[in-house]
N, C-alpha and C positions, 0 to 999 in steps of 0.2 A: 718349615715355610714362611716367611715372615709377613703377616696381618698389617691391611691397612689402618691406621689410626681409624676409631670412630669420627664422623664428622662434626662440626656443635650443633647442640641442640639434642641427641643423645637420640638412641636408637626408635626406630617405629616399630610398635608392636601391631603383628596382626600376621595374616596371608603372607608367605614370599612374594616375591616380584614375579611377571612370567617373564625375568628374563634378569631373574637376580644369581644363575650359575655365574655370569661374569664378574661378577664382586664379590668382595671378602668380606665389606660390612656391610649393616640393610642401609637401608637409606634416614636419613635423617628426618625428624618429625617433623621441621620445620620447612625442609623442602619439601615434605610429603604435600603437607597443607597445601605449601603455595603454588606446588603444580598439579593438582587434583582438578580435575574438568568433571567431576561427578555432578557437582550443586546445580551445572549447567542444562551438562550435554544426557542427563539423565532422563530427559523427554523424549531421546529417540530412541529409548526401550522396541518400540513397536518395531521400527525399520530394523533395528539391531536385529531382531530376534528372526523377524523376516529375511531378512535375509541370510542369516547364519541356516538355516530352515533349506533355501536354494543351494546355499555352497555343500550341507550335507548328501545332497542329491546330487551335486555334481561331482562328489568326491564318492558315493555310491557307483556314480553311471563311469570313473577312470578307473575302477576299482582297488583304489585305494582305501575304502569302506566295505566290508562285508555289509549285502541287504539286514544283515540282523543287525548289524551295527548303524546302520544309520536310521532303522527303524529303533532303534534303542533312543540317541540324540533327538533325531527329532520327536519321539514323546516328551523326552526333558527337555526340548527344548517349551514345548507346548506347556509343559509341567510351570517352567519359571514362567512364560510370559501369564498367566493364569493366578501368579501368585503377583505381578506386579500391577495385575488388572487390577486385582482385590487390593491393595495396596497394604498385603501381607511381607511383599518381599524384604527383608532388612538388608542394608547396605552397611558397609565397612569401609571404618576411614581408609584398612589398607586397599581399597576397591578404586583404581586412580582413578579410574571413566566406566561410564556404564559397559564398555563393551567386558574389559575385564568381572569388572561383575556380575553378569551374563554366565559370562565361561567359570569364572568363580562356583556359583551357585548350581550352574548344570555338573560340576564335577561334584559337588556334595552329593545331588542326587544319584548319581548314577555313577561314580566311580570315575577310576582311569582312563575308562575309555571317550571323557570327559576332553582329557588332555590333545584328542585325534579331531576336536573341531574345526583347531589354528590349521591345521595341513594346509602347506600352499593360498597360507593368508596371511598378510601384513595387518596392523591397525591403521597401515597408512591407507591401503584401498579399503579395507573395511569403512571407517570414517567415512574416505570418499563415496564410499556406496551410501552410509545410512543418510550423507546432509543433501545427496542428489534427491532418496527417495522423500525426506522431507520437504527440499524443494518443490520435488512434485504436488504432493500433494496441498502444502501452503498456498502456492498458486492457484490450486484450483479452488483450497477455501477464501481466501482474498477476492479471485472473480466474484465467487458466488456472495460476500457485504460488498462489495463496490457495486454490484448486480442489485442490492437490497436498496442500496440509498439511491439507486437512480428512477429506481419504481417509488421514492417516496420523495422525488423530485417532481416526475410525473401524476401521484396522485396532488401536489398543490397547485403545481401547476393548472391540471383539470381545475380544482374547485375553483381557483381565481382568474379563467382565461381569458375574460373579460376587461382584469383589472388592471390598469395604466400605471407607470411611476415613471418618472425620469431615469434617464441611462444614462452615466456620467463618465464625460473623459478628465481626464487630470483630474477627479473626486470633485469636477465641477458639472453643476447639470448640463445636461448637450442637448439631446433629442429625447421626444416620452419614446419606448418600450410598451411591449405588454411585459410584465410579470410572467407568465411563463414563459416567453421567448427567453429574459435576462435567468432564470432558472435552468432552463434548456441549455444555456451554455454550460453550466455545470457537468450538464449531464453527457454533454460533445470531452467533455475533460476526463470523464471517468471511462466513458467509452473508451479512450488514447489507453486511459491508465490498466483496461483487463487486456487491451492488445500484447500492451508490453509483457505483462505476466503469463499471458499465454504465450508468448516469443518467450520468455524465462523460461520457460515447464519446456519447451523445444529445445531449448540451449543441455538444460539438467536432461533431460532423456537419453541418456547412453551411460550405459553398465561400465566401471572402473574397476571392479571385481576381478582377480586373474592377474593386476597390474603387481601384486605384491608390496615387499617395498617400495620401487622404485625401477626392476628389470624385469619383472613378470614369472611367474609362480614357473617353477622346478618342475612339476609337474605336468601332464595331458589332460587339463581341465578343459573342458566342453562348454567358451563365452559364449558362447550361440543360446544353448539351454542354457545357462542359466538366465543370459539376457531375456528369453522368453517367458521361463518361469517367472520373472522379476515385472515385466512388462514392460522393457524396455525395447527402444527402437533401433537402438543399434549399441553398438561397443567400443569404448575408448581404442583407439586407432595406436597409442603411443604410451606406454606403460610409464614412461617418465613423468609427462605430463597427465596421466592418468590423475595421480597422488599429487602432483604439485599444480594442479588448475584448479582454480578458485573463481573464477570468473562467470560461472551461473550464480556463483552468490554473491558479486558484486553487482550485477544485474538487476536481481532481486531487492539488493538494497536502495538501487538506481528508481527500479520501480516503484519503488516502496515509498522514496523520498520526495516522487514528481506526484505522487497521489496524496503525500502529506500536505504537499504548496499547497495543494487544489484545494483538500479540506481549508490549511489553515487560509486562503485566500477568502471559501465561505463563509465561514466561521468572525471573518473582519467584515466582512458584511452584514451579521447577523446582530457582531458586536454596535455596529454602525444604525443599521435600524433600528434596532431598540433604544436608542438614545433619544431625552427630549428632544436635541435638536434635531432629528430626522421623525421619529415619531410614527415610522411605516408598518412596526411589527410588535407585537404586544409577546412578550414570553409566557409560557405557561406556565404556574407556581409552579409544577411538578419539573423542572427544567430551570428552576434557576435558584438565589441562593438571597439572603437578605446579608443588611449587615449589621455586626455587635455594636456600633454606637446607633446610627441613622434609621430612628425607624423606619423612612419612606423610602430606603435604598432599593430595590430592583436588581442585582446584579445576574448580568450573562454569564457566569464562569464558565457551562459546560462549554459553551464558544470559545471561552478565552482562553481555556486548557484544551483544547483542540489545536487549536493555533498554537499555545505555547509548547506544545508536548513536538511539534512539529523538528525542533529542536532537536533534540532523537536521534533523530531517526535521520535526519539532514548529516549528522554526528557518526551515526554507526556506517555511512558510506563513507565518510573521510576516512574513518579509522583502520577500514578495511581495507581503502586503497595506500595509505599510508604502510599498514603491513607489507603489502603485497609489493609495494615499489622496490623496495632491497632486498628480496628473496631472493638466494639461487636455488639452481634446480636441483634436488628434489624437494622434498616432503622438509619442512623446520618446524619445531614444535609451537613456530611464531602463528601458525596455523588453528592453533587449539581456539585463538580469541576470536576464531570467525563465529561461531558458536553464539555463543551472547549477544552479539551484535547481532543476526541473525533474528535470533527466537525475542529480543526485545524490540525492535523495530516492527515484527509482523503482528506483534500484540500490540503496541502502541497505534500503529493505524485499523487495527481491527479492532479493538477496544474504542475508534473516536469513529468509523465507519456505525457502529452500533449504537452508540449513542446517539447523532445525527440520524440516522434512519428514524431511530422513536422520537426525536423532538422536531423534525420537520411537520410533519402532518398535524401536529397538535401546534403549531402559531397560531396568530391569529393577524393578518392584514388590515392597517387600515388605509381601505381602498378609496378614502374620501382624501384624506392628507395627501395620499401617495399622488393621484389623480391632478387637486390644485399646487402640485410641486410640478410637474408635470405640463404645465401650464403657462403661458404669460411669455417670454423671450427666445423661449424654448422653440417655437413655433417660427424662430428667424427661418432659419434652412426651406422651410415649406412655403414664406413668400419669397424668397430666391428660387425656390422651385418654380413658381407661377411664373417667373419674370422669364425664367427660361423658356418655358411652354409658350410667350406669344414670340420665341425668340429673340431674345435678350442674349449675348453671351455669357456664361454664369461668371467668371471675373470681374463683369458689370455690374450682373445680379448682385452679388456679393458685396461690392464697394455701394449700391444703391440700399440693399437693406442693413450695412452696416450703417450707414447714414441715419437710420432710421431708429434703430436699435438707439444711436448714441441719445438721439429726438427723445425718446422711452425713459432713457434713465436720465437727460437732465430735466425732465417736468413731472418722474415719478410717475407715468402712467403705461400701459400694457397696450401692445397694437387694436386692439377692439377698443379700447378707451377713446382713440383716435378718429377728430370728425374726420367729413370726406374731405376738404379743402387740403388738410396737412396731408392725407395721404395720397390724395393724388396728386400734392407737390414734388413728393418723395417718389413714388410708383405710379408715373398714370399712367402703364399700359395694364396696370388691374385694377377691375372694378374692386373700389370700399368695402360693399357688402362681402365678397370675395375672402380680401383679408379677416373683415368681423366672422365673417363663419367658420375662421378653423378654429381648430379643437386639439386639445390630444388625443382624442379618439378617432378624428379625419386625419390627425398625419399617420398616426399609427395603419389607418387603412390607406394609405398611400403607399407603404412599402410592401407592396406584393411583390416583388421581386423572390424566389427562389433562397431560403435559406433567410427573407428578409421577417420584418414582427407585426405584418399585416396577419387580421383575425383567421384569415382562412388559412395562409400559410402556416400560422404557429398550428392548427389544431391537426394538419399535416403532421407537424411537426412532433406533435404532443403520440398521435395514433404512433409515429414511424419507432419514436423514443421509449413507446412502452413495449412495441414488439422486438425489440434489442434487448430491452429489461429485462427480458421473460427467457431468454437465449442463454 
């Protein structure tokens, strides 16, 4: 029988591949290096072994293994897990992925019986299972990290619950708001992030094992039993979809991308507020860096890196969507690329959450400078509201106060600087003492509507936010 010529790069050394029976020549070393996923997917080992142990029980239940064989396989898998947990496991270059590494080591430990582990299973449904187990756990972990940052926001909000600062639209000073109210806006964003991750976990909570390569296992495996063992709430209904589907992975990346954008917006404001031009916040030395040339510098590098690393997470989402958009059913090796994207995105967001949760309570806000910045012409809307209370249509009130603002800008004054005659000429229905009595504190106190920035309402919001952050 003729033999095929060895591919360029020379043969790879090591154990035979699981599929080697089909081939005359060993895999080229360069191909082995190009196709391996082991440097990335080895972190899945706890889930791979958990899935294999459940699969062994299903094989025993289907009488494809004897109870004694099942016990030996389970004990061997536990020994492999112990080696991996302790860092004693020796991976080989010939281990294509974590799945093959575990099976290879199991067979070394217990002999040929290890070859029965893969009965009724393909790496296609095996990796789909591992990924869903990882997604479920990571959604829970990220939810906890988001809650931790929520608690940090509440802590700062309570510490500065009476502090006023200018609220902005178009990055122009708009109206006075409480700092706590501003920070609680991020609490709301994080609450939606947590809800998205919880929804993602629901989508991931579906057992793909039993789908085989694509057509379903050829043995009477009890999938409902395996689902119960692994804590899945339901079973994938279509074997082709079970191995080809990566919707939960995309949904996870979408949730992390949106969360990263929220963190980036918070980081951007901290960068602005820490600048000399704003001067609203002082960075703690432990969370800032200096310049190698300019001795006076104190840089907000932590916030800048949170902002900068957002691009990685957004890129992961686009990369996986691009991978999926042209794939025919069912499994294709392109899907190997999903895990690196998922793992890096999760790690990036979790690291950003951790550093922000640690930094926020250490920030020191300049309440005097914030209050001064919230004064002056930012009270224009309050004057218009006073006119509306006297029966002036809002559009006319807006026009009247606009004229008053033009006068202040032309004369370099504020509302409180104007004499009675000027105020009566522009706004005859409002007593000048009312206008001069306006302040940022009184302005926020007027916003008593549910969800507004009035102190009593913000205290209620802080109490609710604290409860939600504990759940």
